[in-house]
C-alpha positions, 0 to 999 in steps of 0.5 A: 038568517043571511042578513042578520049575519051581515048585519053583526058582521058589519057591526063587528067590523065597526067596533074593530075599526074604531079601536086604534091599530096599536091597542089592537095589536097590544090586546091580540098580543096579550091573547097570544097572537103575533103579528109581523109588520108587512112593509108597503113596498118591497124592493125588486131584488130580480128574478131567480129564474132568469140568469139575466140581470138586466133588461136589454136597453134596445129592441132586438133586430133579428136576422137569419143565420147558421149556428154551428157547434160541437155534436155532443154525441159523436165526437168531432162532429159539427152540427149546423142549425138555422136560426136568427140572431140580434144584430145589435147584441148578438142574442140568439132567436128562434127560426124565422117562419117559412114565409120570412125565411130565406130557407124555403126547404127546411122542412119538406113532407115525405111519403112514408108507409105510415103516411105523410111526414116532416123531414128537416133538411141535413146538417151538411145540406143546409150548410152547403146550400146556405153558407154563402147567403147568411152569416155563419157563427160557431157557439160552443153550446148554444144552450148555454152561451145564448149569444153569438160572438158578432166579431167572430162572424163566419169563422 
């Protein structure tokens, strides 16, 4: 039964392939079917997800830094966090892993009544210990900007 179906389909396909495309489209339109021409090549209009207009023309070279920004919760409070930045364009990256980082005590294991937990070093302690060992950048909004101003280092 299956072989008959396959043979019938192959014969149908051969008959359809023998009809010129223009004639096939006219016959289908006469039956009320509509067709849209599909372009063979579509020009890339860019991603509507990413707001970056073009890719970087260099390989990012990241170094560790401290980034300071104003707290959105407590007015007048400055938050200091550990990040990395590209030395060429200023793009903000993630923290380095502990084995590659200058900051070895960023996360500590603390004993609590419910067991061992990780605790992050405070903003003040991070600044006090490492402000002279790596560059410091001030960013208005780290999530919105995404880049540091390389000319304003340590201000």
